[in-house]
N, C-alpha and C positions, 0 to 999 in steps of 0.2 A: 524461117523467121526467128526462131529462138537463137540460132547461132549468130544472126546479125545483131540482135539485141545484146548478146553476150559480148561480141567484139566491140560494139559501140560503147558499152559500159566500161570495158577495159581501157579504151582510148580516153575516156573521160575521167579516169581514176584520179582522185585528188590525194589519196593517201593509202597506205597499206600497213598491215601489222601482222606479224606471225607470233602467235602465242598459243600455248597448250596444243601444239600440233595442228592448228587451224590457220589458214590464210584468210585474212579479212580485208577486202578492198572496198573503200568508200568512194562513191561517185555521186555527188549531189545527195538526193534524198534516198538513193538506193545503196544497199550494202550487199556485196557478194561474199559468201563464206564458203571456203573450200576445206574439206576434211580429207586427210590421206586415207586411202583404202587400206583396210586391215588385211594382211595376207595370211 
C-alpha cells in the first residue's frame, strides 16, 4: 500500500526542486522530501 501511494504521488508531481542535497517533490497538498544517505 505504501509503495502504491508513493508511485501515485510521483505520477501526480507538479514540481520538483533540488536544494541543499534534498529532492523535494510537490504533488497537490503533499510534499515528498528525499535526503541522500550518508556513506
